[in-house]
N, C-alpha and C positions, 0 to 999 in steps of 0.2 A: 504493499500501499505505499504510495507516493505521500509526499507533504501537503502537495496539493490536494488531495485524495481528503486525507485527514483532518486538514480544518476546513474543507468544504463539507464532511459528515458532522463535524463539530456544530457548524453552523445550521443544518437542519435540523439535529435533534436540540438545537436551542429553541427554535421554533414549534418542537413537537414538544417538548416540556412545558412551553407556556399556554399551547391549545389543551394539551391534556389536563393542566392545571384548570382551565376555565370550563371546559364542555361538560362534565358529568357534575355542575354544580346543581342544576335542576332536576339531578336524578337523586344526588346522593342526602340532598338535603333533609328530605323526608325521613329515612333512616336517621340522618344526624340528628332530627329534631325528638325522635324516640329514643336515642340514647342520651339524650341532656335533658329532655323531658322539660324543651321550651316549644313555642309556637313555632310555626316553618317560618313565618314572618320573621321571627328574630334571628334565624338560624341563618337566613338568606343574608339577614341585614349582614352576619361577623362577617362573610365573604368581601364587606366592605376594605377589610384589612390586608385580603389579596388583591383586588383590584387596586386599590389607593396605595399597596404598595409598588403594585407595577409602574405606576404613575408616577410616582418619588424616583423610582429607577431610571424612567425615560428622563427625569430634570434631571438627576446626578449624572446621565450617560453625556449630557452638552457639555460638561468638562473635564470628567473622572479620565477620561483616554490622554490628557493633556499630564498626568499624573502617573499614570500607571500603563503598563504594557498588555497587551492581549492576554498572553499566554498566562501571566501571575492571573489576571481578572477573573479568566475562564476557570483556574486551578480553585482559586480562592473562593469564588463567590458560590461555586457548585459542589464542593465541597461543603460549606455551609450550608445550603438549600437539601443535599443528600441528607446528613447529618439531622435535619429539621425535618424532613418526611419521615425517615426513619422514627423519628422519636416520638411521633402520632401513634404509633402502636403502644407507649406506655403512658400517654396522655389522658387524663380523666377528666380535666375541667377546659369547660370552654373559654377559659379567659388564656391559657396555655395555648390553646387550638388555633384562636384567632391572632398571636403572639407570632406562632408558626408560619401562619400565612402569610404574616405579613412579611416575613423574613423571606419566603419564597418568592413575595409577589417584586420585593424590591432587587433582588437577583435576577429574575427573569426581565423586568425591566431596563438594568443593564446588560444582562446578555443577549436579548433580543438585538440593543443597538450594535454591540459586539459583534454578532454575525451579520448584520447588514456592513459594518465597515469593514469586514474582512472578506466579504466577497467582493466589495467594490475593489477593495485593493489589489485583490487577487486576478479577477478576471478583469480582459478590457471590454472595451465599450459594445463589442461587436457581442460577446459573449453575457456580458455583465446584465442584460436585461431578462435573458430568459432564465439565467440561475436565480433572479431574485423571482421571478415566477413558481421556480420549482418549490423556492422555499414557502412560498405560498400554499401548494399543492400539500407539502410537508405539514403544514399548518390544519389543513383540512383532515388530510387521513390522520393525524393525531384526532383531531374532533371525533371522526367517525368511530375509531377503532378504541377508545378510550370511553366513550358513550356507552357502546357495546360491551365494553370489560366492566365498568361500573356496574352495570346492569346486571350481567353472570354472577359478580361478584356478591350484590347485594342478595340474590336470589338465591345462594347457596349461604346464605348466613355468616360471611366471612367478615362484616363488618361495614360500615360508613369509610372508613380511613384507608381499605386496605387497597383501593386502586393508588390513592395518593403515593403507598409503601411502594409499589411497583415503580413510579413513576422515579422516585429517590435513584432506583435501581437506572435509568437513562441516564440521570445525572452523574453516575459514578463512571460511566462508560465514556460520556464528556471528559469528565477528569483524568482517567487513563488516556483517552488520545490527547489530550492537550499537553499532558506530561512528555509526550514522543512527536511533539510539533513543533513548527516554528511560523510563529505569526508575522503579517505583515508589520512594519513599524507604523503606528498611528500616532505617535505623541506631536510630533511637529504639524502643524496646521500648515495645509497646503491651498488652503481655498477660501478666500477672505470676501467677505460681503461685499456685494457690489453697490456702493451705496448713493450711484448716479442712476440707481432702476429701481425705485421704491416701490414697494407690493401695491397693487391696485384694488378695486373695492373686490373683485372678482375673485384675488386669491385670500381676502379675508373669507369669501362664502365658502371658499372650497374648506379652509380651515372649520368654519362652523358646521359645514353637513358633513365632514369627517365625525365630526362629534354627535352630530345626529345619527350620523350610519352605525357606528357602536351602541349608542343609548338603545336606539329601537331595535336591533339584533339581539342584543341580551336582556333587554324585556321582555322578549319573546320567549327567547329558548330560557333565561332562567325559570318562567312559569308556566310554560305549555306543560310538562311531565303532569305537574301538579291541577294542571286546570283539566287535563284528560282522566286522571284518576278521579277527580270529585266530580267531575260535571257529566263526562261522559262513560265512567265506572270501569276505565281501563285497570287492566293489572298494573304492578311497576314495570313488568318489563317490557310490555305494550307502548308505555309513557315513555321508556327509556329508548326503546327502536326511534322515535320520532326524533330526538336530538341527533341519532346515528344517520337517519335518511337526510336530515340536512345539511350535515358536513360532507356527507357522501357526494351530494348535489352539489354543492360548493367544488369538489374536487375535479369533478367532472367538467364544470363549466368553466375552472381554470386552464385544463387542458384544450378546451374547445377555444376560449376567448385569445391564449397564446397565438392563434392562427386569425381568428376573425380580427381582430383588432387593426392586423395589418391591413385587412379588404376596408375596413369603413370609419377607421380614426377613432383619435380618442373622445372626442366630443360626442361623434353619432355614439359611442358604446357608452358613455356615463349616462345619457338621456333615454336609451333604451331600458338599461340598467336600473336607473330609478324610477321610470314608470313603470317596469315590470316589476319590480319588489314589491312596490305600494298594491299594486293591483293582487298578486301572487300573497299577499301578507293578509289579506283580508280574509279570504276563504277558512282561514287557520281559526276562525272565531265566530263563522256562519255555521260551518258545517260540525254536524254532531256523531258525525260517524267514526269513529277510532280507526277503520280499516281506510276510508277514503283518506282521512289526515295524515295515514301512513304516506301516501304519494303526495298529498299535498305538501306537505313538509319538505320533500324530494323535491319535487318542482319550484317550491319559495326557495330551497339552496339553491338550484341552478339560475335561478332570475336574478340572482345578486350577480352575476357575471364577474367577479372577481373587482366589485366596484371600488373597494378600501383602494387598491394600487392606481387606479384608473384615474379616479380622484385628484390623488396623489401626484400621477403623471401629469395632468392635466393644469394641475396650480403651477407644475415647473415650467409648462409651456408660455406661461402669462409672463413670465418676466423675461427678461433677455439672459442672464445669468443667473440660473439657480442657485443659491448657497445652501451650505452644508446646517445655516441657521432657519433657512426656510422649510428644507427637508424636515429637522428636528420638530419644528412647530405643528408643521402637518402633524407628523407622528401622535404628540402631544394632544394635537386634538381630539383624534381617534383613543388615545390611552385615557383622556380625561370623562370622555363618554363611559368607558369601561368601569371606570373608578367609581362612578358614583351611581353606575346601574342598582346594586345589591343594596342598597338604603335608600334609593329615591322610588325604586320597584316597590321595594317591601313596604314601604310607607303607603303609596298608593294603594298597593293591596289590603290593609289594614284601614283604611278609608273605606273603599269601597270592594271590590272582589278580585278574583283570580282571570276573569274573563275580561274587565276593564281595562287590566292591565297589558294585554295582546292589542285591542284598539287602543291605546296608546303608543306600543309600538308600531302599529300601521300610524299612527297620526305622527310619527317621527319622520317614517319614511316620506309620508307625505310633506312634510315640511322641508325634506333632504331636496326632493326632487324641484320643488317650487324655488328653491334658492340656487339650485344647477342650472333652472332654465335661465332665471336673472343672470345669476353669475356668467353664462356665455354669449348671452344678447347683450350685456353691458362689456362684453370683455374687449379691452383696446390690446393693438400690438406691442410687444414688448418695448421698450425703451431704448434706442441705440445713442449713446452719447458719441459726437464728433470733439474731439479736441480741438481747441483755440488754433486756427491757422491753417488746419487741414482743406 
């Protein structure tokens, strides 16, 4: 195994771990509520420690790479994450559990940025985009696989934390690969902000849209299993399958989009994905048949069409020289939506019910579609600065 293969595999596994932590939340929250004898809304709110930690990690990633090399960061961070995840086996209080989730979240946020940096510095422009698409595919595979795994482990009574303990093994693989790998040097910044090219309103609308995208997505993913069990009479296993269907649809869409975007362009892709996602999310809370709902979640996952990376790409096309700061802020917008989802959605469910939160998710998608229509309509060509005397 060459060094390039090793550090690429580390980058892919980093995305896998993050998705594997988020995907089973809607499945394990019920058994976790029983274990800790707490309402499911309170348990779901505890995952704010995980998502908030991811956001904090993403903020720290803006400058932590100026202090530490990638190899040291990957080894130290994923060692701490593996230890934290394995300790869930002996933790018996909700207080310690949420602290562990916070530690894993911070590590995942930094690791995600580290993976993107590794791929950006390892591959040239002709291959970089395809490799980033593949990392997203790995994210979707993890969501599909871990949702199914969580449902199985809970069905055989291995406990709510068993899935996360297995994810700890993936962190160990990252540590081992990191010990024998050489990473690109990313300490010295080689890309400065282009101050002569201020961000337009369209760019800020893209940042807001990424926030709405993740908020809408996790509003539905966190609560769809609970809705299926309490409203439709589905078993815990059948409810868990819904999450896996979404990620499977997302994975197939990403493979399709890697080709299709070359045919229709990023702007048309974003508009198509935004409108399709709104339309395909609405039947999730209108159709009351669990078998039909399983197919609908697959279609909903496909309808996303890799929209997160598409919006990010669109925003970078709206400036003459996209900076590292712009890309980081776009990712922070998406991370913030993820970070507040557990607490916000739990509060909404307490005030209303688990069907309303699914409608709220569709509302987020609808707002996103509106913002993207406006952003594309008012988008201006990026400013090209000409020096005096030229």
